[in-house]
Chimera marker file (.cmm) of the C-alpha trace (Angstrom):
<marker_set name="trace">
<marker id="1" x="-3.890" y="-109.292" z="-125.379" r="1" g="1" b="0" radius="0.5"/>
<marker id="2" x="-4.821" y="-112.455" z="-127.310" r="1" g="1" b="0" radius="0.5"/>
<marker id="3" x="-3.801" y="-115.678" z="-125.644" r="1" g="1" b="0" radius="0.5"/>
<marker id="4" x="-1.325" y="-116.537" z="-128.412" r="1" g="1" b="0" radius="0.5"/>
<marker id="5" x="0.530" y="-113.321" z="-127.615" r="1" g="1" b="0" radius="0.5"/>
<marker id="6" x="0.446" y="-114.019" z="-123.881" r="1" g="1" b="0" radius="0.5"/>
<marker id="7" x="2.139" y="-117.379" z="-124.414" r="1" g="1" b="0" radius="0.5"/>
<marker id="8" x="4.665" y="-116.124" z="-126.945" r="1" g="1" b="0" radius="0.5"/>
<marker id="9" x="5.578" y="-112.984" z="-125.003" r="1" g="1" b="0" radius="0.5"/>
<marker id="10" x="5.864" y="-114.545" z="-121.575" r="1" g="1" b="0" radius="0.5"/>
<marker id="11" x="8.487" y="-112.571" z="-119.762" r="1" g="1" b="0" radius="0.5"/>
<marker id="12" x="11.945" y="-113.614" z="-120.949" r="1" g="1" b="0" radius="0.5"/>
<marker id="13" x="13.179" y="-113.303" z="-117.366" r="1" g="1" b="0" radius="0.5"/>
<marker id="14" x="10.530" y="-115.738" z="-116.199" r="1" g="1" b="0" radius="0.5"/>
<marker id="15" x="11.201" y="-118.283" z="-118.896" r="1" g="1" b="0" radius="0.5"/>
<marker id="16" x="14.986" y="-118.110" z="-118.896" r="1" g="1" b="0" radius="0.5"/>
<marker id="17" x="15.260" y="-118.056" z="-115.111" r="1" g="1" b="0" radius="0.5"/>
<marker id="18" x="12.761" y="-120.836" z="-114.644" r="1" g="1" b="0" radius="0.5"/>
<marker id="19" x="13.971" y="-122.902" z="-117.543" r="1" g="1" b="0" radius="0.5"/>
<marker id="20" x="17.278" y="-123.331" z="-115.781" r="1" g="1" b="0" radius="0.5"/>
<marker id="21" x="15.584" y="-125.114" z="-112.925" r="1" g="1" b="0" radius="0.5"/>
<marker id="22" x="12.348" y="-126.693" z="-114.077" r="1" g="1" b="0" radius="0.5"/>
<marker id="23" x="11.958" y="-130.474" z="-114.196" r="1" g="1" b="0" radius="0.5"/>
<marker id="24" x="10.281" y="-132.725" z="-116.753" r="1" g="1" b="0" radius="0.5"/>
<marker id="25" x="6.674" y="-131.862" z="-117.546" r="1" g="1" b="0" radius="0.5"/>
<marker id="26" x="5.277" y="-135.238" z="-118.427" r="1" g="1" b="0" radius="0.5"/>
<marker id="27" x="6.933" y="-137.818" z="-116.202" r="1" g="1" b="0" radius="0.5"/>
<marker id="28" x="7.005" y="-137.692" z="-112.423" r="1" g="1" b="0" radius="0.5"/>
<marker id="29" x="9.621" y="-140.227" z="-111.363" r="1" g="1" b="0" radius="0.5"/>
<marker id="30" x="9.115" y="-142.676" z="-108.541" r="1" g="1" b="0" radius="0.5"/>
<marker id="31" x="10.574" y="-141.383" z="-105.287" r="1" g="1" b="0" radius="0.5"/>
<marker id="32" x="13.678" y="-143.214" z="-104.094" r="1" g="1" b="0" radius="0.5"/>
<marker id="33" x="15.643" y="-142.768" z="-100.886" r="1" g="1" b="0" radius="0.5"/>
<marker id="34" x="18.186" y="-140.542" z="-102.666" r="1" g="1" b="0" radius="0.5"/>
<marker id="35" x="15.385" y="-138.339" z="-104.012" r="1" g="1" b="0" radius="0.5"/>
<marker id="36" x="14.144" y="-137.512" z="-100.537" r="1" g="1" b="0" radius="0.5"/>
<marker id="37" x="16.886" y="-134.869" z="-100.577" r="1" g="1" b="0" radius="0.5"/>
<marker id="38" x="15.035" y="-133.290" z="-103.510" r="1" g="1" b="0" radius="0.5"/>
<marker id="39" x="11.584" y="-133.565" z="-101.937" r="1" g="1" b="0" radius="0.5"/>
<marker id="40" x="11.006" y="-129.793" z="-102.196" r="1" g="1" b="0" radius="0.5"/>
<marker id="41" x="12.050" y="-129.869" z="-105.850" r="1" g="1" b="0" radius="0.5"/>
<marker id="42" x="9.644" y="-132.674" z="-106.726" r="1" g="1" b="0" radius="0.5"/>
<marker id="43" x="6.788" y="-130.982" z="-104.829" r="1" g="1" b="0" radius="0.5"/>
<marker id="44" x="7.501" y="-127.765" z="-106.721" r="1" g="1" b="0" radius="0.5"/>
<marker id="45" x="7.538" y="-129.759" z="-109.959" r="1" g="1" b="0" radius="0.5"/>
<marker id="46" x="4.013" y="-130.973" z="-109.274" r="1" g="1" b="0" radius="0.5"/>
<marker id="47" x="2.813" y="-127.404" z="-108.737" r="1" g="1" b="0" radius="0.5"/>
<marker id="48" x="4.522" y="-126.290" z="-111.941" r="1" g="1" b="0" radius="0.5"/>
<marker id="49" x="3.053" y="-129.181" z="-113.898" r="1" g="1" b="0" radius="0.5"/>
<marker id="50" x="-0.455" y="-128.259" z="-112.724" r="1" g="1" b="0" radius="0.5"/>
<marker id="51" x="0.000" y="-124.624" z="-113.810" r="1" g="1" b="0" radius="0.5"/>
<marker id="52" x="1.611" y="-125.630" z="-117.130" r="1" g="1" b="0" radius="0.5"/>
<marker id="53" x="-1.248" y="-128.022" z="-117.892" r="1" g="1" b="0" radius="0.5"/>
<marker id="54" x="-3.891" y="-125.443" z="-116.985" r="1" g="1" b="0" radius="0.5"/>
<marker id="55" x="-2.378" y="-122.904" z="-119.388" r="1" g="1" b="0" radius="0.5"/>
<marker id="56" x="-2.193" y="-125.436" z="-122.231" r="1" g="1" b="0" radius="0.5"/>
<marker id="57" x="-5.755" y="-126.648" z="-121.571" r="1" g="1" b="0" radius="0.5"/>
<marker id="58" x="-7.161" y="-123.125" z="-121.626" r="1" g="1" b="0" radius="0.5"/>
<marker id="59" x="-5.139" y="-122.196" z="-124.717" r="1" g="1" b="0" radius="0.5"/>
<marker id="60" x="-6.781" y="-125.101" z="-126.574" r="1" g="1" b="0" radius="0.5"/>
<marker id="61" x="-10.296" y="-123.896" z="-125.739" r="1" g="1" b="0" radius="0.5"/>
<marker id="62" x="-12.205" y="-121.627" z="-128.106" r="1" g="1" b="0" radius="0.5"/>
<marker id="63" x="-12.067" y="-117.961" z="-127.166" r="1" g="1" b="0" radius="0.5"/>
<marker id="64" x="-15.229" y="-115.918" z="-126.638" r="1" g="1" b="0" radius="0.5"/>
<marker id="65" x="-16.060" y="-113.260" z="-129.230" r="1" g="1" b="0" radius="0.5"/>
<marker id="66" x="-13.819" y="-110.191" z="-129.043" r="1" g="1" b="0" radius="0.5"/>
<marker id="67" x="-14.870" y="-107.018" z="-127.265" r="1" g="1" b="0" radius="0.5"/>
<marker id="68" x="-17.339" y="-108.750" z="-124.981" r="1" g="1" b="0" radius="0.5"/>
<marker id="69" x="-17.402" y="-109.047" z="-121.188" r="1" g="1" b="0" radius="0.5"/>
<marker id="70" x="-16.867" y="-112.805" z="-121.611" r="1" g="1" b="0" radius="0.5"/>
<marker id="71" x="-13.731" y="-112.202" z="-123.683" r="1" g="1" b="0" radius="0.5"/>
<marker id="72" x="-12.400" y="-109.769" z="-121.088" r="1" g="1" b="0" radius="0.5"/>
<marker id="73" x="-13.026" y="-112.253" z="-118.272" r="1" g="1" b="0" radius="0.5"/>
<marker id="74" x="-11.424" y="-115.029" z="-120.333" r="1" g="1" b="0" radius="0.5"/>
<marker id="75" x="-8.284" y="-112.950" z="-120.898" r="1" g="1" b="0" radius="0.5"/>
<marker id="76" x="-8.042" y="-112.076" z="-117.208" r="1" g="1" b="0" radius="0.5"/>
<marker id="77" x="-8.250" y="-115.788" z="-116.286" r="1" g="1" b="0" radius="0.5"/>
<marker id="78" x="-5.743" y="-116.760" z="-118.976" r="1" g="1" b="0" radius="0.5"/>
<marker id="79" x="-3.260" y="-114.051" z="-117.984" r="1" g="1" b="0" radius="0.5"/>
<marker id="80" x="-3.539" y="-115.161" z="-114.341" r="1" g="1" b="0" radius="0.5"/>
<marker id="81" x="-2.739" y="-118.754" z="-115.352" r="1" g="1" b="0" radius="0.5"/>
<marker id="82" x="0.290" y="-117.650" z="-117.385" r="1" g="1" b="0" radius="0.5"/>
<marker id="83" x="1.562" y="-115.608" z="-114.424" r="1" g="1" b="0" radius="0.5"/>
<marker id="84" x="1.034" y="-118.618" z="-112.129" r="1" g="1" b="0" radius="0.5"/>
<marker id="85" x="3.066" y="-120.750" z="-114.532" r="1" g="1" b="0" radius="0.5"/>
<marker id="86" x="5.874" y="-118.162" z="-114.477" r="1" g="1" b="0" radius="0.5"/>
<marker id="87" x="5.787" y="-118.008" z="-110.687" r="1" g="1" b="0" radius="0.5"/>
<marker id="88" x="6.019" y="-121.788" z="-110.402" r="1" g="1" b="0" radius="0.5"/>
<marker id="89" x="8.925" y="-121.828" z="-112.889" r="1" g="1" b="0" radius="0.5"/>
<marker id="90" x="10.752" y="-119.216" z="-110.819" r="1" g="1" b="0" radius="0.5"/>
<marker id="91" x="10.028" y="-121.269" z="-107.693" r="1" g="1" b="0" radius="0.5"/>
<marker id="92" x="11.751" y="-124.231" z="-109.352" r="1" g="1" b="0" radius="0.5"/>
<marker id="93" x="14.718" y="-122.042" z="-110.246" r="1" g="1" b="0" radius="0.5"/>
<marker id="94" x="15.162" y="-121.131" z="-106.592" r="1" g="1" b="0" radius="0.5"/>
<marker id="95" x="15.348" y="-124.750" z="-105.394" r="1" g="1" b="0" radius="0.5"/>
<marker id="96" x="18.739" y="-126.404" z="-105.852" r="1" g="1" b="0" radius="0.5"/>
<marker id="97" x="18.815" y="-129.968" z="-107.157" r="1" g="1" b="0" radius="0.5"/>
<marker id="98" x="20.662" y="-131.978" z="-104.537" r="1" g="1" b="0" radius="0.5"/>
<marker id="99" x="20.788" y="-135.326" z="-106.312" r="1" g="1" b="0" radius="0.5"/>
<marker id="100" x="21.633" y="-136.515" z="-109.821" r="1" g="1" b="0" radius="0.5"/>
<marker id="101" x="17.928" y="-137.335" z="-110.279" r="1" g="1" b="0" radius="0.5"/>
<marker id="102" x="16.961" y="-133.755" z="-109.472" r="1" g="1" b="0" radius="0.5"/>
<marker id="103" x="19.627" y="-132.399" z="-111.813" r="1" g="1" b="0" radius="0.5"/>
<marker id="104" x="18.402" y="-134.603" z="-114.655" r="1" g="1" b="0" radius="0.5"/>
<marker id="105" x="14.822" y="-133.585" z="-113.935" r="1" g="1" b="0" radius="0.5"/>
<marker id="106" x="15.795" y="-129.944" z="-114.411" r="1" g="1" b="0" radius="0.5"/>
<marker id="107" x="17.779" y="-130.791" z="-117.556" r="1" g="1" b="0" radius="0.5"/>
<marker id="108" x="14.765" y="-132.538" z="-119.079" r="1" g="1" b="0" radius="0.5"/>
<marker id="109" x="12.583" y="-129.479" z="-118.611" r="1" g="1" b="0" radius="0.5"/>
<marker id="110" x="15.210" y="-127.276" z="-120.206" r="1" g="1" b="0" radius="0.5"/>
<marker id="111" x="15.177" y="-129.573" z="-123.218" r="1" g="1" b="0" radius="0.5"/>
<marker id="112" x="11.362" y="-129.458" z="-123.245" r="1" g="1" b="0" radius="0.5"/>
<marker id="113" x="10.827" y="-125.716" z="-122.946" r="1" g="1" b="0" radius="0.5"/>
<marker id="114" x="13.844" y="-123.757" z="-124.091" r="1" g="1" b="0" radius="0.5"/>
<marker id="115" x="13.894" y="-124.754" z="-127.786" r="1" g="1" b="0" radius="0.5"/>
<marker id="116" x="10.159" y="-123.951" z="-128.066" r="1" g="1" b="0" radius="0.5"/>
<marker id="117" x="10.647" y="-120.597" z="-126.379" r="1" g="1" b="0" radius="0.5"/>
<marker id="118" x="13.526" y="-119.714" z="-128.699" r="1" g="1" b="0" radius="0.5"/>
<marker id="119" x="11.823" y="-120.992" z="-131.845" r="1" g="1" b="0" radius="0.5"/>
<marker id="120" x="11.725" y="-117.506" z="-133.388" r="1" g="1" b="0" radius="0.5"/>
<marker id="121" x="14.965" y="-116.226" z="-131.870" r="1" g="1" b="0" radius="0.5"/>
<marker id="122" x="18.586" y="-116.648" z="-132.717" r="1" g="1" b="0" radius="0.5"/>
<marker id="123" x="20.258" y="-119.119" z="-130.377" r="1" g="1" b="0" radius="0.5"/>
<marker id="124" x="23.392" y="-117.547" z="-128.897" r="1" g="1" b="0" radius="0.5"/>
<marker id="125" x="26.430" y="-119.379" z="-127.527" r="1" g="1" b="0" radius="0.5"/>
<marker id="126" x="25.236" y="-119.247" z="-123.930" r="1" g="1" b="0" radius="0.5"/>
<marker id="127" x="21.922" y="-120.842" z="-124.853" r="1" g="1" b="0" radius="0.5"/>
<marker id="128" x="23.660" y="-123.521" z="-126.894" r="1" g="1" b="0" radius="0.5"/>
<marker id="129" x="25.865" y="-124.278" z="-123.876" r="1" g="1" b="0" radius="0.5"/>
<marker id="130" x="22.845" y="-124.603" z="-121.575" r="1" g="1" b="0" radius="0.5"/>
<marker id="131" x="21.159" y="-126.984" z="-124.024" r="1" g="1" b="0" radius="0.5"/>
<marker id="132" x="24.378" y="-128.981" z="-124.416" r="1" g="1" b="0" radius="0.5"/>
<marker id="133" x="24.701" y="-129.383" z="-120.643" r="1" g="1" b="0" radius="0.5"/>
<marker id="134" x="21.058" y="-130.413" z="-120.379" r="1" g="1" b="0" radius="0.5"/>
<marker id="135" x="21.548" y="-133.052" z="-123.096" r="1" g="1" b="0" radius="0.5"/>
<marker id="136" x="24.648" y="-134.327" z="-121.275" r="1" g="1" b="0" radius="0.5"/>
<marker id="137" x="22.705" y="-134.735" z="-118.022" r="1" g="1" b="0" radius="0.5"/>
<marker id="138" x="19.805" y="-136.484" z="-119.709" r="1" g="1" b="0" radius="0.5"/>
<marker id="139" x="22.139" y="-138.746" z="-121.683" r="1" g="1" b="0" radius="0.5"/>
<marker id="140" x="23.898" y="-139.669" z="-118.419" r="1" g="1" b="0" radius="0.5"/>
<marker id="141" x="20.551" y="-140.961" z="-117.133" r="1" g="1" b="0" radius="0.5"/>
<marker id="142" x="20.206" y="-143.255" z="-120.141" r="1" g="1" b="0" radius="0.5"/>
<marker id="143" x="23.634" y="-144.818" z="-119.664" r="1" g="1" b="0" radius="0.5"/>
<link id1="1" id2="2" r="1" g="1" b="0" radius="0.2"/>
<link id1="2" id2="3" r="1" g="1" b="0" radius="0.2"/>
<link id1="3" id2="4" r="1" g="1" b="0" radius="0.2"/>
<link id1="4" id2="5" r="1" g="1" b="0" radius="0.2"/>
<link id1="5" id2="6" r="1" g="1" b="0" radius="0.2"/>
<link id1="6" id2="7" r="1" g="1" b="0" radius="0.2"/>
<link id1="7" id2="8" r="1" g="1" b="0" radius="0.2"/>
<link id1="8" id2="9" r="1" g="1" b="0" radius="0.2"/>
<link id1="9" id2="10" r="1" g="1" b="0" radius="0.2"/>
<link id1="10" id2="11" r="1" g="1" b="0" radius="0.2"/>
<link id1="11" id2="12" r="1" g="1" b="0" radius="0.2"/>
<link id1="12" id2="13" r="1" g="1" b="0" radius="0.2"/>
<link id1="13" id2="14" r="1" g="1" b="0" radius="0.2"/>
<link id1="14" id2="15" r="1" g="1" b="0" radius="0.2"/>
<link id1="15" id2="16" r="1" g="1" b="0" radius="0.2"/>
<link id1="16" id2="17" r="1" g="1" b="0" radius="0.2"/>
<link id1="17" id2="18" r="1" g="1" b="0" radius="0.2"/>
<link id1="18" id2="19" r="1" g="1" b="0" radius="0.2"/>
<link id1="19" id2="20" r="1" g="1" b="0" radius="0.2"/>
<link id1="20" id2="21" r="1" g="1" b="0" radius="0.2"/>
<link id1="21" id2="22" r="1" g="1" b="0" radius="0.2"/>
<link id1="22" id2="23" r="1" g="1" b="0" radius="0.2"/>
<link id1="23" id2="24" r="1" g="1" b="0" radius="0.2"/>
<link id1="24" id2="25" r="1" g="1" b="0" radius="0.2"/>
<link id1="25" id2="26" r="1" g="1" b="0" radius="0.2"/>
<link id1="26" id2="27" r="1" g="1" b="0" radius="0.2"/>
<link id1="27" id2="28" r="1" g="1" b="0" radius="0.2"/>
<link id1="28" id2="29" r="1" g="1" b="0" radius="0.2"/>
<link id1="29" id2="30" r="1" g="1" b="0" radius="0.2"/>
<link id1="30" id2="31" r="1" g="1" b="0" radius="0.2"/>
<link id1="31" id2="32" r="1" g="1" b="0" radius="0.2"/>
<link id1="32" id2="33" r="1" g="1" b="0" radius="0.2"/>
<link id1="33" id2="34" r="1" g="1" b="0" radius="0.2"/>
<link id1="34" id2="35" r="1" g="1" b="0" radius="0.2"/>
<link id1="35" id2="36" r="1" g="1" b="0" radius="0.2"/>
<link id1="36" id2="37" r="1" g="1" b="0" radius="0.2"/>
<link id1="37" id2="38" r="1" g="1" b="0" radius="0.2"/>
<link id1="38" id2="39" r="1" g="1" b="0" radius="0.2"/>
<link id1="39" id2="40" r="1" g="1" b="0" radius="0.2"/>
<link id1="40" id2="41" r="1" g="1" b="0" radius="0.2"/>
<link id1="41" id2="42" r="1" g="1" b="0" radius="0.2"/>
<link id1="42" id2="43" r="1" g="1" b="0" radius="0.2"/>
<link id1="43" id2="44" r="1" g="1" b="0" radius="0.2"/>
<link id1="44" id2="45" r="1" g="1" b="0" radius="0.2"/>
<link id1="45" id2="46" r="1" g="1" b="0" radius="0.2"/>
<link id1="46" id2="47" r="1" g="1" b="0" radius="0.2"/>
<link id1="47" id2="48" r="1" g="1" b="0" radius="0.2"/>
<link id1="48" id2="49" r="1" g="1" b="0" radius="0.2"/>
<link id1="49" id2="50" r="1" g="1" b="0" radius="0.2"/>
<link id1="50" id2="51" r="1" g="1" b="0" radius="0.2"/>
<link id1="51" id2="52" r="1" g="1" b="0" radius="0.2"/>
<link id1="52" id2="53" r="1" g="1" b="0" radius="0.2"/>
<link id1="53" id2="54" r="1" g="1" b="0" radius="0.2"/>
<link id1="54" id2="55" r="1" g="1" b="0" radius="0.2"/>
<link id1="55" id2="56" r="1" g="1" b="0" radius="0.2"/>
<link id1="56" id2="57" r="1" g="1" b="0" radius="0.2"/>
<link id1="57" id2="58" r="1" g="1" b="0" radius="0.2"/>
<link id1="58" id2="59" r="1" g="1" b="0" radius="0.2"/>
<link id1="59" id2="60" r="1" g="1" b="0" radius="0.2"/>
<link id1="60" id2="61" r="1" g="1" b="0" radius="0.2"/>
<link id1="61" id2="62" r="1" g="1" b="0" radius="0.2"/>
<link id1="62" id2="63" r="1" g="1" b="0" radius="0.2"/>
<link id1="63" id2="64" r="1" g="1" b="0" radius="0.2"/>
<link id1="64" id2="65" r="1" g="1" b="0" radius="0.2"/>
<link id1="65" id2="66" r="1" g="1" b="0" radius="0.2"/>
<link id1="66" id2="67" r="1" g="1" b="0" radius="0.2"/>
<link id1="67" id2="68" r="1" g="1" b="0" radius="0.2"/>
<link id1="68" id2="69" r="1" g="1" b="0" radius="0.2"/>
<link id1="69" id2="70" r="1" g="1" b="0" radius="0.2"/>
<link id1="70" id2="71" r="1" g="1" b="0" radius="0.2"/>
<link id1="71" id2="72" r="1" g="1" b="0" radius="0.2"/>
<link id1="72" id2="73" r="1" g="1" b="0" radius="0.2"/>
<link id1="73" id2="74" r="1" g="1" b="0" radius="0.2"/>
<link id1="74" id2="75" r="1" g="1" b="0" radius="0.2"/>
<link id1="75" id2="76" r="1" g="1" b="0" radius="0.2"/>
<link id1="76" id2="77" r="1" g="1" b="0" radius="0.2"/>
<link id1="77" id2="78" r="1" g="1" b="0" radius="0.2"/>
<link id1="78" id2="79" r="1" g="1" b="0" radius="0.2"/>
<link id1="79" id2="80" r="1" g="1" b="0" radius="0.2"/>
<link id1="80" id2="81" r="1" g="1" b="0" radius="0.2"/>
<link id1="81" id2="82" r="1" g="1" b="0" radius="0.2"/>
<link id1="82" id2="83" r="1" g="1" b="0" radius="0.2"/>
<link id1="83" id2="84" r="1" g="1" b="0" radius="0.2"/>
<link id1="84" id2="85" r="1" g="1" b="0" radius="0.2"/>
<link id1="85" id2="86" r="1" g="1" b="0" radius="0.2"/>
<link id1="86" id2="87" r="1" g="1" b="0" radius="0.2"/>
<link id1="87" id2="88" r="1" g="1" b="0" radius="0.2"/>
<link id1="88" id2="89" r="1" g="1" b="0" radius="0.2"/>
<link id1="89" id2="90" r="1" g="1" b="0" radius="0.2"/>
<link id1="90" id2="91" r="1" g="1" b="0" radius="0.2"/>
<link id1="91" id2="92" r="1" g="1" b="0" radius="0.2"/>
<link id1="92" id2="93" r="1" g="1" b="0" radius="0.2"/>
<link id1="93" id2="94" r="1" g="1" b="0" radius="0.2"/>
<link id1="94" id2="95" r="1" g="1" b="0" radius="0.2"/>
<link id1="95" id2="96" r="1" g="1" b="0" radius="0.2"/>
<link id1="96" id2="97" r="1" g="1" b="0" radius="0.2"/>
<link id1="97" id2="98" r="1" g="1" b="0" radius="0.2"/>
<link id1="98" id2="99" r="1" g="1" b="0" radius="0.2"/>
<link id1="99" id2="100" r="1" g="1" b="0" radius="0.2"/>
<link id1="100" id2="101" r="1" g="1" b="0" radius="0.2"/>
<link id1="101" id2="102" r="1" g="1" b="0" radius="0.2"/>
<link id1="102" id2="103" r="1" g="1" b="0" radius="0.2"/>
<link id1="103" id2="104" r="1" g="1" b="0" radius="0.2"/>
<link id1="104" id2="105" r="1" g="1" b="0" radius="0.2"/>
<link id1="105" id2="106" r="1" g="1" b="0" radius="0.2"/>
<link id1="106" id2="107" r="1" g="1" b="0" radius="0.2"/>
<link id1="107" id2="108" r="1" g="1" b="0" radius="0.2"/>
<link id1="108" id2="109" r="1" g="1" b="0" radius="0.2"/>
<link id1="109" id2="110" r="1" g="1" b="0" radius="0.2"/>
<link id1="110" id2="111" r="1" g="1" b="0" radius="0.2"/>
<link id1="111" id2="112" r="1" g="1" b="0" radius="0.2"/>
<link id1="112" id2="113" r="1" g="1" b="0" radius="0.2"/>
<link id1="113" id2="114" r="1" g="1" b="0" radius="0.2"/>
<link id1="114" id2="115" r="1" g="1" b="0" radius="0.2"/>
<link id1="115" id2="116" r="1" g="1" b="0" radius="0.2"/>
<link id1="116" id2="117" r="1" g="1" b="0" radius="0.2"/>
<link id1="117" id2="118" r="1" g="1" b="0" radius="0.2"/>
<link id1="118" id2="119" r="1" g="1" b="0" radius="0.2"/>
<link id1="119" id2="120" r="1" g="1" b="0" radius="0.2"/>
<link id1="120" id2="121" r="1" g="1" b="0" radius="0.2"/>
<link id1="121" id2="122" r="1" g="1" b="0" radius="0.2"/>
<link id1="122" id2="123" r="1" g="1" b="0" radius="0.2"/>
<link id1="123" id2="124" r="1" g="1" b="0" radius="0.2"/>
<link id1="124" id2="125" r="1" g="1" b="0" radius="0.2"/>
<link id1="125" id2="126" r="1" g="1" b="0" radius="0.2"/>
<link id1="126" id2="127" r="1" g="1" b="0" radius="0.2"/>
<link id1="127" id2="128" r="1" g="1" b="0" radius="0.2"/>
<link id1="128" id2="129" r="1" g="1" b="0" radius="0.2"/>
<link id1="129" id2="130" r="1" g="1" b="0" radius="0.2"/>
<link id1="130" id2="131" r="1" g="1" b="0" radius="0.2"/>
<link id1="131" id2="132" r="1" g="1" b="0" radius="0.2"/>
<link id1="132" id2="133" r="1" g="1" b="0" radius="0.2"/>
<link id1="133" id2="134" r="1" g="1" b="0" radius="0.2"/>
<link id1="134" id2="135" r="1" g="1" b="0" radius="0.2"/>
<link id1="135" id2="136" r="1" g="1" b="0" radius="0.2"/>
<link id1="136" id2="137" r="1" g="1" b="0" radius="0.2"/>
<link id1="137" id2="138" r="1" g="1" b="0" radius="0.2"/>
<link id1="138" id2="139" r="1" g="1" b="0" radius="0.2"/>
<link id1="139" id2="140" r="1" g="1" b="0" radius="0.2"/>
<link id1="140" id2="141" r="1" g="1" b="0" radius="0.2"/>
<link id1="141" id2="142" r="1" g="1" b="0" radius="0.2"/>
<link id1="142" id2="143" r="1" g="1" b="0" radius="0.2"/>
</marker_set>
């Protein structure tokens, strides 16, 4: 399966489950006393960020010629990275956010990933509600 298909057909369960719990990809906030309650969440975020970055780095590299052993090995490595990213996203989904900072962190990742994932899909009412809640949590941080 070409890498573009692997990214675009990542299991819906993985993305939608993980999206509900994943934190911001780009910014790792400074740890405060209140955030110590979310220590597991922030550690999981770092693992997710590493997997997410590895997938994006590999997807930006040129692919070997098709139907070669190098291409097969490349696809195996790429698929393994995509599965690792999904696993880390599901790990985030399983960790409750115990502080407002943790909740906002999860909301920011929803706003980062969900619209991209649904780019070619119709956005239903439930998805719109999730995005609205995420925007509310992020906006609360700015106030």
